[in-house]
C-alpha positions as CSV (number, residue, x, y, z in Angstrom):
1,M,-21.3,-9.4,0.6
2,F,-17.9,-8.5,-0.9
3,G,-17.3,-7.4,-4.4
4,L,-14.9,-9.1,-6.7
5,I,-13.5,-6.9,-9.5
6,C,-12.2,-8.9,-12.5
7,C,-10.3,-7.9,-15.6
8,H,-10.3,-9.1,-19.2
9,D,-13.5,-11.2,-18.9
10,P,-16.7,-9.5,-20.1
11,K,-18.6,-12.8,-19.7
12,E,-17.8,-12.9,-15.9
13,P,-20.9,-14.4,-14.2
14,P,-22.5,-12.0,-11.8
15,Y,-21.8,-14.1,-8.7
16,R,-18.8,-16.3,-8.0
17,E,-18.3,-18.7,-5.1
18,I,-14.9,-19.1,-3.6
19,E,-14.4,-21.5,-0.7
20,R,-18.2,-21.4,-0.3
21,V,-18.2,-17.6,0.1
22,R,-20.4,-15.8,-2.5
23,F,-18.9,-12.7,-4.1
24,R,-20.6,-10.1,-6.4
25,A,-18.3,-10.2,-9.4
26,V,-18.0,-7.4,-12.0
27,S,-15.7,-7.1,-15.0
28,V,-13.8,-4.0,-15.9
29,T,-11.5,-2.9,-18.7
30,V,-7.8,-2.3,-17.9
31,G,-6.0,0.8,-18.9
32,E,-6.2,4.6,-19.1
33,T,-8.7,4.9,-21.8
34,L,-12.2,6.4,-21.7
35,R,-13.6,3.0,-22.2
36,A,-11.8,1.7,-19.1
37,R,-13.0,4.7,-17.0
38,L,-16.6,4.1,-18.1
39,S,-16.4,0.4,-17.4
40,C,-15.2,1.0,-13.8
41,R,-18.0,3.5,-13.3
42,A,-20.6,1.1,-14.5
43,A,-19.1,-1.7,-12.3
44,A,-19.2,0.6,-9.3
45,R,-22.8,1.4,-9.9
46,T,-23.6,-2.3,-10.1
47,L,-21.9,-3.0,-6.8
48,T,-23.6,-0.1,-5.2
49,R,-27.1,-1.3,-6.2
50,E,-26.2,-4.7,-4.7
51,G,-25.2,-3.0,-1.4
52,V,-21.5,-3.8,-1.7
53,R,-19.2,-1.5,0.2
54,E,-15.9,-3.5,0.1
55,A,-14.3,-5.3,-2.8
56,V,-11.3,-7.3,-3.8
57,F,-9.5,-5.3,-6.4
58,P,-7.2,-6.6,-9.1
59,T,-3.5,-5.9,-9.3
60,E,-3.9,-4.5,-12.8
61,P,-4.2,-0.8,-13.2
62,I,-7.8,0.3,-13.2
63,F,-9.7,3.5,-12.3
64,R,-10.1,2.9,-8.6
65,E,-11.2,6.5,-8.1
66,A,-14.5,5.6,-9.9
67,F,-15.2,3.0,-7.1
68,A,-14.2,5.4,-4.3
69,K,-16.7,8.0,-5.6
70,F,-19.4,5.4,-5.0
71,G,-18.1,4.6,-1.5
72,I,-16.6,1.2,-2.5
73,V,-13.2,0.6,-0.9
74,P,-10.6,-2.2,-1.1
75,V,-10.8,-4.9,1.5
76,S,-8.0,-4.0,4.0
77,S,-5.7,-6.8,5.0
78,V,-4.8,-5.2,8.3
79,P,-7.4,-7.2,10.3
80,L,-5.9,-10.5,9.0
81,Y,-2.4,-9.2,9.8
82,R,-3.5,-8.6,13.4
83,A,-5.2,-12.0,13.6
84,T,-1.9,-13.6,12.6
85,A,0.3,-11.1,14.4
86,A,2.4,-13.6,16.5
87,A,3.5,-15.5,13.4
88,I,4.3,-12.2,11.6
89,V,6.4,-11.0,14.5
90,R,8.3,-14.3,14.6
91,R,9.0,-14.2,10.9
92,Y,10.1,-10.6,11.0
93,M,12.4,-11.2,14.0
94,M,14.0,-14.1,12.2
95,R,14.5,-12.0,9.0
96,R,16.1,-9.1,10.9
97,G,18.2,-11.4,13.1
98,I,16.7,-10.2,16.3
99,D,17.5,-12.7,19.1
100,S,14.3,-13.3,21.1
101,H,16.3,-14.5,24.1
102,R,18.3,-11.3,24.3
103,A,16.4,-8.4,22.9
104,T,13.6,-6.4,24.6
105,V,10.4,-6.3,22.6
106,L,8.1,-3.5,23.3
107,F,4.4,-4.1,22.6
108,A,2.5,-0.8,22.1
109,A,-1.2,-0.3,21.3
110,E,-4.0,2.3,21.6
111,E,-6.1,-0.4,23.2
112,V,-5.7,-4.0,24.3
113,T,-7.8,-5.9,21.8
114,T,-8.3,-9.6,21.7
115,E,-5.8,-9.9,18.8
116,F,-3.2,-7.8,20.7
117,R,-3.6,-9.9,23.9
118,R,-3.3,-13.2,21.9
119,M,-0.2,-12.0,20.2
120,V,1.6,-10.9,23.4
121,E,0.6,-14.1,25.2
122,S,1.8,-16.3,22.3
123,L,5.1,-14.5,22.0
124,S,5.7,-14.5,25.7
125,A,6.8,-18.2,25.2
126,D,9.6,-17.0,22.9
127,V,10.6,-13.5,24.0
128,R,12.5,-13.2,27.2
129,Y,12.2,-9.5,27.8
130,I,8.7,-8.0,27.2
131,A,7.8,-4.3,27.7
132,L,4.3,-2.8,27.5
133,R,3.0,0.5,26.4
134,V,-0.8,0.2,26.5
135,P,-3.7,1.7,28.5
136,D,-3.7,0.2,32.0
137,D,-0.6,-1.8,31.3
138,G,-0.6,-3.1,34.9
139,R,-3.6,-5.3,34.2
140,L,-2.0,-7.0,31.2
141,A,1.3,-7.3,33.0
142,A,-0.4,-9.0,35.9
143,A,-2.2,-11.4,33.6
144,L,1.1,-12.3,31.9
145,Q,2.7,-12.9,35.3
146,R,-0.3,-15.0,36.5
147,Q,-0.9,-17.0,33.4
148,R,2.5,-17.2,31.7
149,G,5.0,-16.6,34.5
150,V,6.3,-13.6,32.6
151,A,7.4,-10.4,34.3
152,A,6.7,-7.6,31.8
153,Q,8.6,-4.4,32.1
154,R,7.3,-0.9,31.9
155,S,8.1,1.0,28.7
156,G,11.2,3.1,29.1
157,Q,13.1,0.7,31.3
158,N,15.3,-0.6,28.5
159,T,15.8,0.4,24.9
160,P,13.7,-2.0,22.8
161,G,15.3,-4.1,20.1
162,L,11.9,-4.2,18.4
163,T,8.7,-2.2,18.9
164,V,5.5,-4.0,17.8
165,A,2.8,-1.3,17.4
166,F,-1.0,-1.6,16.9
167,G,-2.3,1.8,15.8
168,A,-0.8,5.2,15.7
169,V,1.1,4.9,19.0
170,E,4.6,6.3,19.9
171,A,7.3,3.9,18.9
172,E,11.1,3.9,18.8
173,G,13.9,1.9,17.3
174,T,13.1,-0.9,14.9
175,V,9.3,-0.7,14.5
176,L,6.9,-3.3,13.2
177,R,3.6,-1.4,12.8
178,F,0.4,-3.3,12.0
179,D,-1.2,-1.0,9.5
180,D,-1.5,-0.5,5.7
181,T,2.3,0.0,5.3
182,L,2.9,-3.7,6.3
183,R,3.5,-6.2,3.5
184,V,3.0,-9.9,4.4
185,S,3.1,-13.0,2.2
186,Y,1.3,-16.2,3.2
187,D,1.6,-19.7,1.8
188,S,-1.5,-19.3,-0.3
189,A,-2.2,-18.6,-4.0
190,Y,-4.9,-16.2,-3.0
191,P,-4.1,-12.5,-2.7
192,N,-4.2,-11.1,0.8
193,A,-7.4,-9.1,0.3
194,L,-9.2,-12.2,-0.8
195,L,-7.8,-14.2,2.1
196,T,-9.0,-11.5,4.4
197,A,-12.5,-11.6,2.9
198,L,-12.6,-15.3,3.3
199,W,-11.4,-15.1,6.9
200,R,-14.0,-12.4,7.7
201,A,-16.7,-14.6,6.2
202,G,-15.7,-17.5,8.4
203,A,-14.4,-19.7,5.6
204,L,-10.8,-19.5,6.6
205,D,-8.9,-20.3,9.8
206,A,-6.2,-17.6,10.2
207,D,-4.2,-20.0,12.4
208,M,-3.8,-22.3,9.5
209,L,-1.9,-19.7,7.4
210,C,1.9,-19.8,7.3
211,V,3.7,-16.5,7.1
212,T,6.4,-16.7,4.4
213,S,7.7,-13.1,4.4
214,V,7.3,-9.7,6.1
215,E,8.2,-6.3,4.7
216,T,7.8,-2.8,6.0
217,E,7.8,0.4,4.0
């Protein structure tokens, strides 16, 4: 179960259902006061007793350190970003004016996960020049050739116009790295952490999300 940390509502019911997913809700006080610190500590204890280890945090300033001390961390949106990676790359290339028919796109990863493979296969329909920097890149290159008719290059053959990186891998040029530095907006009123929780709970189809903007730090 995920936690849901709410502000300004001391009468928040202990459980809230969103898109048929049940969250353990707790209310905290916003600000830098002792009262705010104590409310966060009490909320963290409550979530810990319920076995909660991940929570959707508010955008308002609260004492997040109190939750970290109890082992409760924010829901990371990176898994959702990787599940929607192809759409994110397309949006980013459009924003940066990168011509998919001219530029070489280098795909780099520490391992070839299902999400990484799906992204490369999807983008192979749009990107003319694909390069790979992954373990056993020959296997993925052969699969692209066999299934998509795409001849992937070895990394280093051409300077990439864009490097798409999963994990802490070597990258050069313009880099779109799928980690916590990425900022993505979807066509949803829900914050990304809540979208991720719903997706992980099976209540949301990531393919139905539309990427509206992509920013990198």
